[in-house]
Structures are given as structure tokens and as C-alpha cells.
N, C-alpha and C positions, 0 to 999 in steps of 0.2 A: 474636597474633590469628590465628585460623584462616583460611586462604585457601581459597576455594571453587573447586572444579574446574568451570570454565566452558567449555562448548563453543560456539564461534562458527561458525555454519553460513553458508556463502556460495555463490554461483553459482546453479545451478538450470537448469531446462529451458525457461524462458519467454523471450519476446523481451526481457525486462528483465534478462537475465544480466549485461550489462556494468554496469548500474546497481547491481546487487548487489555487484559487485567493488569499486566505488568506495565504496559505503556501508560495507561490511565493513572496508575499508582505513582509512577515517576513524575508525571505532570502535576498531580495533586501535591506531591512533596516539594515541588520546585516553584510553583506559581506564586506570584506576589499577591497574597490575599488581602492586602490593603487596597487593591484596585478592584477586586471582584467579590461579589456575594455568590458563593458557589451553590448550585443545585445539582446533586449527583443523581444521574439517571442510568440505571442498569437495564440491559436487555439480556434476559436469560437464554439458555441454550435452546429452549423451545419457543422463543420469541415473545415472552411476556415483557411488557414495559413496566419498570418499577422505579419508584422514588426511594432513594437510599439515604439514610441520615446517620450512619454509623462511622466507625473508624476506617481510615485508609487501609490499615493492615488486613481488614476483612476482605477488601477488594483483592489485594495482592494474593491472599491465601484462598480465594474463592469460597469464602464463608459469609458473603454479604447478603445472600438472598433472604434468610430468615429475619433480617433486620430491615426489610424493605416493604413498601406498600404498593398495591396495584395502582397503576397510573395510566394516563392516556395523554398524548399530545393534543393540544387544542390550538386555535388561532392565536399566534404569537406567544404560546406558552405551553404549560403542562398542568394537569390537574391530578391531585391525589384523590383517587376514587374512594378510598377508605375514610378519609377525613374531610372530603369535599373542600379541599383547600387548593386554590389556584396560585400558580407561580408564573408571572409574566416574565419572559426572557428577553434580554437585549440581544443575546447571541448564544449559540450552542457550539461546542467543540466536540464533534464526533470522533472518538478514538476507537473506532470499530473497524477492524481489519477484515478484508476478504468479502465473501458473498453476503449480501443483505446489509452492507455497511459501506464498503469501499466502491461499490459497483454502480452508484447513482441512485439506489433505492431510497436510502435515508435522505440524500440530497434533494431528491424530488419531493419527498414528504415535507421537508422544511420549506421548500419554495412555495408549495401549495398553501402552507400555514403561515407564510410571511414571517418566518423566523430566520434571521441572518445566521450563517453557519461558517465555521472555519473549514477551509479546504477548497477543492476544485468543484466546478459546477457539475450538474447532472450529466451532461453530455460527455465531458472530459473524463469523468469518473467511470462511466459505463464503457467508453471506448478503451481506456487504458486497462481496465480489468479484463476485457475479452482479448486474448492474445491473437486470435485471428483478425479481429477488427483493427487492432493496433498495428499489426503487420500491414494490412491493406493501406491504412492512412499514412504510416511512416514511409512505406515504400513509394507511395504516390508522391510524397514530399522529397523523394530522392535521398532518403536516409538509409544507409546500408544496414541490412539485416540478414540473418541466416536463411537459407532456402528452407521452405516448409510445405507441409500438407495439413489441412484441417480435415478431421474425420468426424462424422456424426453417427451416433450409435443407431439411430432409427433408419438411416440410409447412408450411402457412401462410406460404409465401414469396410475399408479395403483390406485385402489379405496381405500377408508378408511379401509375397512375390510381386503383387501389384504396387506396393509402396517402393520396393527395391528397384523397380523400373524407373522410378522418378527421383529417388534420393539414394546416394551411396551410403553404405554403412560406415560407422555406427550412427545411431540416431538418439536424440533426446525425445522421449515421449512424456507429455505433461498435460494436465487439465487446461482447458482454455480459460476457466474462471476459478482460479484458486491461487493461494500464495504460500509462502514459507516452505516451498519445495515439497509440500504434501503431494503424493501421487506422482512424483517425477522419477523416471527411470532412464537408465542408459541401456539401449538395446544393441548388442553386438552380433547376435545370431538369432535364428528363427525361434529357437526354444524359449527365448525370453519375451517374445513379442506379445502373445496373448495375455500374459499376466500384467505386462506393462500397460496394455490397453485397459484391462479390467480396473487396475488401480487408478488410472487417469480418469476414466468415466465415473468411478465412485466419488472421487473428490471434486470433480466438476459439478456433479449434481444436475447438470442440464444436458447430459448426453453428447458432449462435444470435447474433443481433444485435439492437440496439435502435435505433429511430428516434425522436428527440426533436424537438419543436418548437424552433426556434431562439430563444434567449433574448436579447433586446435589452438587455443590461446588462453590467456588468464583474464579474470573478471576485474573490472573496475566499476566505480560508480561516481555519480556527480549529483550534488544536491542543488535544486533550483527553487528559489523563493520569489513569489509575486509574478508580475507580468509587465509587459511594455517597458517604458523607460525606467521604471523602478525595479525591474527584475534584478535579483541578486543571484549570480551563479557562484556556488560555493566551491570548496576544494574538491579534489579527486581522491578517492580511497582505492585501495587494492586488496583483493582477497587472495591470499596465498594458501593453497590447499595441498595436502599430501598427494603424491603421485597416485593416479588410479582411482581417485575419489572425486566427488563433486560436492558443491556447497549445499548440503541438504539441511533438514531442520536442525539436527544436532550441531552441524557446523555453524549455523547462523546464531543459535542461541546458547550453545555451550562451548562454541569454538573448538569442537572436537575435530582433530586433523586439519585445523584451519587457523589462520592468523590474519588480522586486518591491519594494514598499514595506512596511515593517514598523516601526511599526504602520500600518494602512491609513489612507488619507486620507478618512475618513468621519466623520460626526457622532458625538458621544458616544452619542446615543440609538440610532443604527444599530449602533454598536460593541457595545453591551450586548445589543441584540436579537439580533445575530449570535451572540454567545457563548451566549445562552440556547437558540437554535435548535440550535447545535452540541451542546450538552449533551443536549438532548432527543433528537437523532438518535443520539448515542452510546448513550444508555440504550435507545432503541427497538430498536437492532440488537444489544443485549446485549454491547456492547464493555466490557471490564474492564481494559484496560491502555493501548492506543494507539488514537487515532482522529484523523485529519486530515480534518475535514469541509469539503469544498469547496462554495461557495455562489455565487450570483449576486445582485448588487444591481441592482434596476431603477431607472428614473428617479425614481419616487416613494419610493425607499428601501425598497420591498417587497423581501423576501429569499426566495429559493427555493433549496433544496438541489440540488446537482449530483450529488455522490457522496461516499462515505466510504471512506477508505483506512486499512487496519489495519496495513500495513507500508509507510509512506510513505518517500520518499527520506531517507536517514539519514547524510549527510555533515554536518560541522559547520555548513556554510552552507546546507543544505537547508531547506526551508520549515518543517517541523515543529520541528526543533531551534532554528531562528531565532525562531520564535514563543514557544517555551518560554524561550529566553534573554531575550527582551524582557520576559517575565513574572518574571524573576529566577532562572531555573533554567538554569545553564550546561550545556554538552554533557557534561562529565565527570559532573556530579551527576545529570543526566538519565539517563545510562546506569546509574548506581548505583540510582536510584529504580526503573527498570524491572526490574532484576535483583532488587531487594528485593521488588517486587510478585510476581514469579515464585516466589521462595523461600517466600513466605507463602501461596501458592495450593495448595490440595489438588489433587493429580493422581492419578487412578486409585486402586487399592486395593493396598497393599503386602502 
């Protein structure tokens, strides 16, 4: 059986760099290496592209860089610039969360270079990453979401009173282009507003934030794989958090003051409704491979969408793989399915 030359891309320049290292390490420990010849490609925090040939443990511990070589992507592959060795790739698996990885930038690069890649296309990745743009698209598709205002640091940077005229307190203030709850704040009074904006602008990096009306409900998620007739809508999970907190970075990765239930503790009617909304949201954003659709359930079991993630956390125990496992697709087979989707996807013009 032919082994595919598979590039695993990890790291990146976003605040979610460490999350990427853990996700990539988990994939490397699980993947069926009888099917693939692996080429490990790291992106440093300052954007250097490197070929890495060391142990998986160094990736997980963020000690990989000294064992890597300067590299550059080329047409259909990558070149080791220090040893002048070319690696032609059948497919790449970008496990790079957040800005400059999940937002369509890497996807566009791979399309230009005719390298098939795991995950959603450039357009879907860019729209899903930008919370204002995803609001616009999803609301136009009649998918319920929280009321919001987008602010730009260079203009339309509204005062507390100006926002209060449009949205009732409390608010969730967050970057438009960031993940893992970095820079996310709850604002209940005026004294909290300026710092919340400062944090959100900092983590966005592009001078844009979004203010949403606080939703009085609990969070659920749904994993979606593929598109069209072959789309698989996975199970629903539920995030239970301590009263008065929200699902921040520590909650997501250390489960501090939080617990995840999969399947979610909701009625069958609510479960099926959430799966249908997740499917519709994925289709509306033009996702074709991966989507973790995060939603809120209100007291009357009304469901509204929070956001859509196109490269969600990807360790074996992360939410997306866990929901797929609950639906009967274990982590190793999930990896294979995603790679198969990429290999069967037309990319560029040869």
C-alpha cells in the first residue's frame, strides 16, 4: 500500500501557539504511521518556517526549535534551506490555531502552491475566524445569534454610554479574531469597559472587537465533519461552569471551575435541534471539513449560536474529537477521515 507524504504543521504566531503544540503532539502520537510518511513543519512564534526531525516530546514541551532547519514552502512541497533537500507533499495537516493559521492565511498559501490540505477552504476559514463577519453571514441565513456591536479602534470606537444605548448590560467584550477566550471579558459596569476594550484590541491584533449582549444560558457544542450528502453531524457536549464565571482559557484547558459532559444533559428534542442548527451554520459558512459549532441553550430550550471554530482543539480528549468519538468515530479514524477529505479535494490548477 502506498504511503502518503503528509506534512504536519504546528506552532504559529497567535496567542494559541501552546494549544497548537499539544494538539499536534496528540495527532502524532495517534496517527497510523503505516499509512503516512510524516514531514514535521513548525512555525515559530515570530513566523519562521522550520523542518523538524526530532522527538514528539520536544514539540509538546516547546523545545523543538533548536532541532529544526530553516525551510520554505514551494510548489507542491517544502524545501530544507540548510540541506537543500526537497519534500514533495501529497497533503498537509495544518494544526495551527488562531490568527495566521485558522483564518485562511495558511489555506490560501497551500492553494496557491497546489498542496492539498486538511480543513476548511480559505473563505470559510476567514469568515468563521472573524466574529463580525460570521455574525453577518449566519444572521443572513436566519440562524439565531446574540445581539452585537462591532468596534474598530481606528474609528467607531464607541463610549460606554453610546454602547449602552444599543445593548443592555451586561456585555461580553471579545476580540474579533482570536480564540481560546484570550482577551474576553464580562462588563457589568462602566469602570470595567475601557480595560475590557484594551484587552480585546490587544489580542485581536487588527484593531477590531465585538460586544455581545450577555446570554443567560449554558454552552453546548456540536462537531460537524465533511459536507453535502457525506456530512457527519456528531454528538452534542455541554459545558458546566461554576456560577459567576465563564469558560475562559483555564476553564478550557485545565477545566478550572468547569466540567464537560458528552453527551449533553439536554432533552432529545433539544439535542436534535442543536444538531440541525450546527449543520445549517456549517453550510452557511461554506465549511467543508471541520466545524465545531458552539451554541447557548436558554431557559426555554431556545438555541442561539455563539461561534464556529474551523481548527478546534485537537487532542484526543478535546471537545471536537470527543464528540466524534461519542458518535462512533475514534480519534485515529477521525484523522484518517480528515486526510481522505483533503486528498479528494481539488486544490488549484496543476
